[in-house]
C-alpha positions as CSV (number, residue, x, y, z in Angstrom):
1,M,103.8,96.6,103.8
2,M,106.8,96.4,101.5
3,C,109.1,97.6,104.3
4,K,108.3,94.4,106.2
5,H,108.1,92.0,103.3
6,P,111.3,92.2,101.1
7,K,110.4,89.0,99.1
8,V,107.1,90.7,98.0
9,E,109.0,93.9,97.1
10,A,111.6,91.8,95.1
11,R,108.8,90.1,93.2
12,I,107.1,93.4,92.4
13,L,110.5,94.8,91.2
14,E,110.9,91.8,88.9
15,E,107.4,92.3,87.6
16,L,108.1,96.0,86.9
17,K,111.5,95.4,85.3
18,D,110.1,94.8,81.8
19,L,107.3,97.3,81.8
20,Q,107.4,100.6,80.0
21,S,107.9,103.6,82.1
22,S,108.4,107.3,81.4
23,S,111.5,109.2,82.5
24,W,111.0,112.3,84.6
25,P,113.6,115.0,85.5
26,G,116.1,113.6,87.9
27,D,116.1,110.2,86.1
28,F,113.0,109.0,87.9
29,S,110.8,106.4,86.2
30,V,107.0,106.9,86.3
31,F,104.6,104.2,85.1
32,E,101.4,104.8,83.1
33,C,98.2,103.1,83.8
34,D,98.2,101.0,80.5
35,A,101.8,99.7,81.3
36,L,100.6,98.4,84.7
37,R,97.6,96.4,83.4
38,S,99.8,93.3,83.4
39,A,101.2,93.9,86.9
40,V,99.1,91.3,88.6
41,Y,101.4,90.7,91.6
42,L,101.6,94.5,92.3
43,Q,97.8,94.7,92.3
44,A,97.6,91.5,94.5
45,A,99.9,93.2,97.0
46,L,97.8,96.3,97.1
47,L,94.6,94.2,97.6
48,E,96.2,92.2,100.3
49,T,97.2,95.5,102.0
50,L,93.6,96.7,101.8
51,R,92.4,93.4,103.2
52,L,94.5,93.8,106.3
53,F,94.4,97.6,106.5
54,P,91.2,98.9,104.8
55,A,91.1,102.7,104.3
56,T,87.7,102.8,106.1
57,P,87.8,100.3,108.9
58,F,84.0,100.4,109.7
59,E,80.9,100.4,107.5
60,E,77.3,101.2,108.5
61,K,74.1,100.0,106.9
62,E,70.5,100.6,107.6
63,A,67.8,97.9,107.0
64,H,65.1,99.3,104.7
65,V,62.9,96.2,105.3
66,D,62.6,93.6,108.0
67,D,65.1,90.8,107.2
68,I,66.8,87.7,108.6
69,L,70.5,87.3,108.5
70,P,72.0,84.0,107.4
71,N,72.7,83.0,111.0
72,G,69.0,83.5,111.9
73,T,69.3,87.0,113.5
74,K,66.2,89.0,112.9
75,V,66.8,92.6,111.7
76,T,63.9,95.0,111.8
77,K,63.4,97.9,109.4
78,G,65.4,101.0,110.5
79,T,68.0,99.0,112.4
80,R,71.5,100.3,111.9
81,I,74.2,97.6,111.5
82,I,77.9,98.5,112.0
83,F,80.5,96.0,110.9
84,S,84.3,96.1,110.9
85,L,86.1,95.7,107.6
86,Y,89.3,95.7,109.6
87,A,88.0,92.6,111.5
88,M,86.6,91.0,108.4
89,G,90.1,90.9,106.9
90,R,91.2,88.9,109.9
91,I,88.6,86.1,110.0
92,E,90.0,82.6,109.6
93,G,86.6,81.4,108.3
94,I,86.8,83.9,105.4
95,W,90.5,83.9,104.6
96,G,91.8,80.6,105.8
97,K,94.4,79.5,108.4
98,D,96.9,82.1,107.2
99,Y,94.5,85.0,107.6
100,L,97.0,87.1,109.6
101,E,99.8,86.6,107.1
102,F,100.5,89.2,104.4
103,R,100.3,86.9,101.4
104,P,99.5,88.6,98.0
105,E,99.6,85.1,96.4
106,R,96.0,84.6,97.7
107,W,94.9,87.0,95.1
108,V,96.6,85.3,92.2
109,S,95.1,82.3,90.4
110,K,97.1,79.2,89.3
111,S,97.0,80.6,85.8
112,G,98.8,83.8,87.0
113,R,95.8,86.0,86.6
114,L,94.1,88.2,89.3
115,R,91.7,86.1,91.4
116,H,88.3,87.6,91.9
117,E,87.1,87.6,95.5
118,P,83.3,88.2,96.0
119,S,82.6,91.8,97.2
120,Y,80.8,90.5,100.3
121,K,84.1,88.9,101.4
122,F,86.4,91.8,100.4
123,M,84.5,95.0,101.1
124,S,87.2,97.7,100.9
125,F,85.2,99.3,98.1
126,N,81.8,98.3,99.6
127,S,79.5,95.9,97.7
128,G,76.3,95.7,95.7
129,P,74.5,98.8,94.4
130,R,76.5,101.0,96.9
131,S,79.9,99.8,95.7
132,C,82.5,102.6,95.1
133,I,82.2,104.0,91.6
134,G,85.8,105.1,91.8
135,K,87.2,101.6,92.6
136,D,89.0,101.2,89.3
137,V,90.4,104.7,89.2
138,S,91.5,104.3,92.8
139,L,93.3,101.0,92.1
140,S,94.9,102.5,89.0
141,N,96.2,105.4,91.0
142,M,97.5,103.1,93.8
143,K,99.3,101.0,91.2
144,I,100.9,104.0,89.5
145,T,102.0,105.5,92.8
146,A,103.2,102.2,94.4
147,A,105.0,101.1,91.2
148,S,106.8,104.4,90.8
149,I,107.9,104.6,94.4
150,I,109.0,100.9,94.6
151,H,110.9,101.2,91.3
152,N,112.7,104.4,92.2
153,F,113.3,103.9,96.0
154,K,114.1,101.4,98.6
155,V,111.6,102.3,101.4
156,E,112.8,101.3,104.9
157,L,111.0,101.7,108.2
158,V,113.0,103.9,110.5
159,K,114.7,101.6,113.1
160,G,112.8,101.4,116.3
161,H,109.6,103.0,114.8
162,E,106.6,100.8,115.6
163,V,103.6,101.1,113.2
164,M,100.4,101.0,115.2
165,P,97.1,101.3,113.3
166,Q,94.6,103.7,114.8
167,S,91.0,103.5,113.9
168,S,89.0,106.5,113.1
169,V,86.7,107.4,110.1
170,I,89.9,106.6,108.1
171,L,92.4,104.1,109.2
172,H,95.7,105.7,109.9
173,T,98.8,105.1,112.0
174,Q,99.1,106.3,115.6
175,N,102.5,107.9,115.3
176,G,102.7,108.3,111.6
177,M,104.9,106.1,109.3
178,M,108.5,107.1,109.7
179,V,110.5,105.7,106.7
180,S,113.7,106.5,104.9
181,L,113.9,106.5,101.1
182,K,117.1,105.3,99.4
183,R,117.4,106.0,95.7
184,R,117.7,102.8,93.6
185,V,120.4,102.8,91.0
186,A,118.7,102.8,87.5
187,G,119.0,99.6,85.6
């Protein structure tokens, strides 16, 4: 998403500027998990990416008892319900009029802290008793990877390459993601 949103990339770079990183061979900077705890905007950008492009675009549940959904729909025991996390990230009634915009600011509170969204609204890591036990580890790894790449490289989409999501068990791109990496000058 940073390829298409240079203002978001610039804000992340500004956020990373004062954070402690380790130097690797080749003069590459790598961030540790503890150093990224204060990188609120970076995490907001990752959550916003997952909102629009969840790793698993569909979820399936089975009713263990007869139930009635909030809209009055009756669900009998044993019924399987499939819902689209991909579509849920694009519903105006959930995310507001700017639901199709990539806007990490929706995840940041007025006080500058990460805003909590209820798990029934943002289900990239599922919700309730079946929520992903690896959520925090996964987010930490995404932050470390994204911070290190963004800090060390300018990532640009190859001219003329169109990114088309393709749904499967895992959301991926139809023709891959063709990018070029340009080394950033340290400092």
